[in-house]
C-alpha positions as CSV (number, residue, x, y, z in Angstrom):
1,M,0.2,-0.2,0.5
2,P,0.9,3.4,-0.1
3,E,3.0,5.7,2.4
4,L,0.9,6.9,5.2
5,P,0.7,10.7,5.0
6,R,2.5,12.6,8.0
7,Y,1.7,15.9,9.1
8,K,4.2,18.1,11.1
9,C,2.6,19.5,14.0
10,L,4.3,23.1,15.1
11,R,4.5,24.3,18.7
12,T,2.7,27.7,18.6
13,T,3.4,30.7,21.0
14,A,-0.1,32.4,20.8
15,V,-3.0,30.8,22.1
16,P,-5.9,30.9,19.4
17,N,-9.4,32.4,20.2
18,L,-11.8,29.5,19.6
19,D,-14.4,31.1,17.7
20,G,-14.3,27.7,15.1
21,T,-13.3,30.0,12.4
22,L,-9.2,29.3,12.2
23,T,-9.0,33.1,11.6
24,D,-7.3,33.7,14.5
25,P,-3.5,34.8,14.1
26,A,-2.1,31.7,15.9
27,W,-3.2,29.5,13.3
28,D,-1.2,31.0,10.3
29,T,2.1,29.3,10.3
30,A,-0.1,26.0,11.0
31,P,0.3,24.3,7.5
32,W,-3.5,22.8,6.1
33,T,-3.2,19.0,6.2
34,T,-3.6,17.0,2.4
35,D,-7.4,17.8,1.3
36,F,-9.7,14.2,2.6
37,V,-9.8,11.7,0.2
38,D,-12.5,8.9,-0.2
39,I,-12.1,6.2,2.6
40,R,-11.6,3.1,-0.1
41,G,-8.6,5.2,-1.6
42,G,-7.1,4.2,-5.1
43,D,-9.5,5.0,-8.1
44,S,-12.1,6.0,-5.4
45,P,-14.4,9.3,-6.7
46,A,-12.9,12.2,-5.1
47,P,-14.7,14.1,-2.8
48,R,-17.3,16.2,-4.0
49,F,-16.6,18.8,-1.6
50,R,-13.2,19.5,0.1
51,T,-12.1,19.0,3.7
52,R,-9.0,20.1,5.2
53,A,-7.3,20.5,8.6
54,K,-4.8,21.8,10.5
55,L,-3.0,21.3,13.9
56,M,-0.7,22.7,16.0
57,Y,-0.2,22.4,20.3
58,D,1.5,24.5,23.0
59,D,2.5,23.9,26.8
60,E,-1.4,22.3,27.9
61,F,-3.1,21.3,24.4
62,L,-3.5,19.6,20.7
63,Y,-5.1,22.2,18.7
64,V,-7.3,20.5,15.9
65,G,-9.2,22.8,13.5
66,G,-11.1,21.3,10.4
67,Q,-12.6,22.9,7.6
68,L,-15.5,21.7,5.8
69,E,-17.0,23.0,1.9
70,E,-20.8,22.3,2.4
71,P,-23.3,24.2,0.2
72,H,-26.2,23.1,2.4
73,V,-25.0,22.7,6.5
74,W,-27.8,20.3,8.2
75,S,-27.9,19.0,11.4
76,T,-30.6,17.8,14.2
77,M,-28.9,15.8,16.7
78,T,-28.0,17.8,20.1
79,E,-28.0,15.1,22.5
80,Q,-24.7,14.5,23.5
81,N,-22.7,11.2,23.0
82,T,-24.8,9.7,20.7
83,Y,-24.6,8.5,17.4
84,L,-23.3,11.4,15.5
85,Y,-22.3,9.0,12.1
86,E,-25.8,9.1,11.5
87,E,-25.7,12.4,10.0
88,N,-23.0,14.6,8.8
89,N,-20.4,15.1,11.0
90,F,-16.7,15.7,11.6
91,E,-13.9,13.2,13.2
92,L,-10.7,12.8,14.9
93,F,-9.2,9.5,15.8
94,L,-5.9,9.7,17.9
95,D,-3.6,6.6,19.0
96,P,-0.5,8.5,21.0
97,D,1.4,5.6,21.7
98,G,0.6,4.1,18.4
99,D,-0.1,0.5,19.6
100,G,-3.7,0.3,18.3
101,L,-5.2,-0.3,21.4
102,N,-6.5,2.4,23.9
103,Y,-7.2,4.8,21.2
104,Y,-9.3,8.4,21.6
105,E,-12.2,9.1,19.3
106,L,-14.4,12.3,18.9
107,E,-17.3,13.4,16.9
108,I,-19.1,16.9,16.4
109,N,-21.6,18.3,14.0
110,P,-22.8,21.3,13.1
111,L,-25.4,21.9,16.3
112,S,-21.1,21.3,18.3
113,T,-22.9,18.3,19.5
114,L,-20.1,15.7,20.6
115,W,-19.5,12.1,21.2
116,E,-16.3,11.1,22.6
117,L,-15.0,7.2,23.1
118,T,-12.0,5.2,23.7
119,L,-11.6,2.3,21.9
120,P,-9.6,-0.6,24.2
121,K,-9.1,-2.8,20.9
122,P,-11.1,-2.4,17.3
123,Y,-14.0,-3.9,16.6
124,D,-13.0,-6.7,14.9
125,D,-10.6,-7.2,17.2
126,G,-13.8,-7.8,19.6
127,G,-13.3,-4.4,21.0
128,V,-16.2,-2.7,22.8
129,A,-16.7,1.0,23.0
130,V,-16.2,2.7,26.1
131,S,-18.6,6.1,25.8
132,P,-19.5,8.2,26.9
133,T,-15.2,8.4,27.3
134,N,-14.9,13.1,28.1
135,L,-11.9,15.1,28.4
136,P,-12.6,17.3,31.1
137,G,-10.7,20.1,30.1
138,L,-12.0,19.7,26.2
139,R,-12.7,23.0,24.6
140,T,-14.8,22.9,21.2
141,A,-16.1,25.3,18.8
142,V,-18.2,25.1,15.2
143,H,-18.8,27.9,13.1
144,I,-21.2,28.1,10.5
145,D,-19.9,29.9,7.1
146,G,-23.8,30.6,5.8
147,T,-27.4,29.5,7.6
148,L,-28.3,26.2,9.3
149,N,-31.2,24.6,8.5
150,D,-31.9,26.4,5.9
151,P,-32.3,25.1,2.1
152,S,-33.6,28.2,0.9
153,D,-30.1,29.6,0.6
154,T,-26.5,28.2,-0.2
155,D,-23.8,27.7,2.3
156,A,-19.7,28.0,2.2
157,G,-19.5,25.1,4.6
158,W,-18.8,25.0,8.5
159,S,-15.7,25.0,10.6
160,V,-14.3,23.4,13.9
161,E,-12.1,23.9,16.0
162,L,-10.6,21.7,19.3
163,A,-8.2,22.3,22.1
164,L,-7.4,18.5,23.3
165,P,-5.9,18.9,27.2
166,W,-2.4,16.8,27.0
167,T,-3.6,16.0,31.2
168,D,-6.4,14.4,29.6
169,L,-4.9,12.8,26.5
170,A,-2.0,11.0,29.0
171,Q,-4.1,8.2,29.5
172,Y,-4.2,6.8,26.1
173,N,-0.4,7.8,25.7
174,Q,0.9,5.1,29.1
175,G,0.7,8.2,31.0
176,K,3.0,10.2,29.7
177,P,2.2,14.2,30.2
178,H,2.8,15.6,26.8
179,P,4.3,14.6,23.7
180,D,8.0,15.7,23.4
181,A,9.8,17.2,19.8
182,G,10.5,14.4,17.4
183,D,7.1,12.0,19.1
184,E,5.0,10.5,16.8
185,W,1.4,9.5,17.4
186,R,-1.2,7.6,14.9
187,M,-4.2,9.7,14.1
188,N,-7.1,9.9,11.3
189,L,-9.4,12.8,10.6
190,M,-12.8,11.6,8.6
191,R,-16.2,13.5,7.4
192,I,-19.3,11.4,7.2
193,E,-21.5,13.4,4.8
194,W,-25.1,12.0,3.6
195,N,-27.3,12.9,1.3
196,H,-30.2,14.7,1.4
197,S,-33.4,15.5,-0.2
198,V,-36.0,19.0,0.5
199,V,-39.3,18.2,2.1
200,D,-41.6,21.0,2.9
201,G,-38.3,23.6,3.0
202,E,-36.6,21.4,5.5
203,Y,-33.6,18.7,5.0
204,R,-34.4,15.1,5.4
205,K,-31.4,12.8,5.4
206,G,-31.3,10.0,3.1
207,D,-30.1,6.7,2.8
208,E,-26.6,7.0,1.2
209,Q,-23.6,8.6,2.9
210,D,-19.5,9.1,1.6
211,F,-16.8,8.8,4.5
212,W,-14.0,11.1,3.2
213,V,-10.8,10.8,5.3
214,W,-7.1,12.1,5.9
215,S,-5.0,8.7,5.6
216,P,-7.3,6.3,3.6
217,Q,-8.6,3.1,5.2
218,Y,-8.4,0.9,1.6
219,V,-11.4,-0.5,3.3
220,V,-15.2,1.0,4.8
221,D,-14.2,0.7,8.1
222,M,-11.9,3.2,10.4
223,H,-10.9,1.3,13.1
224,K,-8.1,0.0,10.8
225,P,-5.6,2.4,13.4
226,S,-2.2,0.4,10.8
227,Q,-3.7,2.5,8.4
228,W,-4.0,5.9,10.1
229,G,-1.6,8.7,9.3
230,V,1.4,10.3,11.4
231,L,1.2,13.0,13.9
232,E,4.7,14.2,14.2
233,F,5.7,16.9,16.8
């Protein structure tokens, strides 16, 4: 298979104002990831809408910003720690020690609803998700570049900002309080995009979805940590 994608996560000296827009000057030095691709990789169709992300860190947090092009931003799920993959969302997967075990997953939707969980091991290996697995110091923000749940106009998209505290992530990294320069974690990012129709002026979810990811899995299964990309500090 092709070489895994790598992202060089830079240290920031400025604490970003988390408002979901990724326009704070602190983000300027953080490079964009490559554009997301179909989860199946290879010759799979290119995503219809662009998705990309930025990451950076300081002494307290890992910062993640996601930008999702979307002409129709809609969302209905408001209950925390429920199956957000049943609608459009943005997802983060982190395996700090790279052993494919005891890894963290976060999902967030345009309404800022969160689902956090821990996988002791992948589902195919008999893993059972531990949910909710909340990071007490987690900070999040979502920005809608358009009008949420209004099919009468065309939106530009939505964006997400996350700040994940090292103190909370240590449980996934054998207790290590923070990464050192040169450390490498395994990471993936995903966007789920459902088709929809408009009925009586409202969005209605369809029955088909796309999975667009930073590091292709070559199967429709995000729980293959060996195929996640490399996050290099």
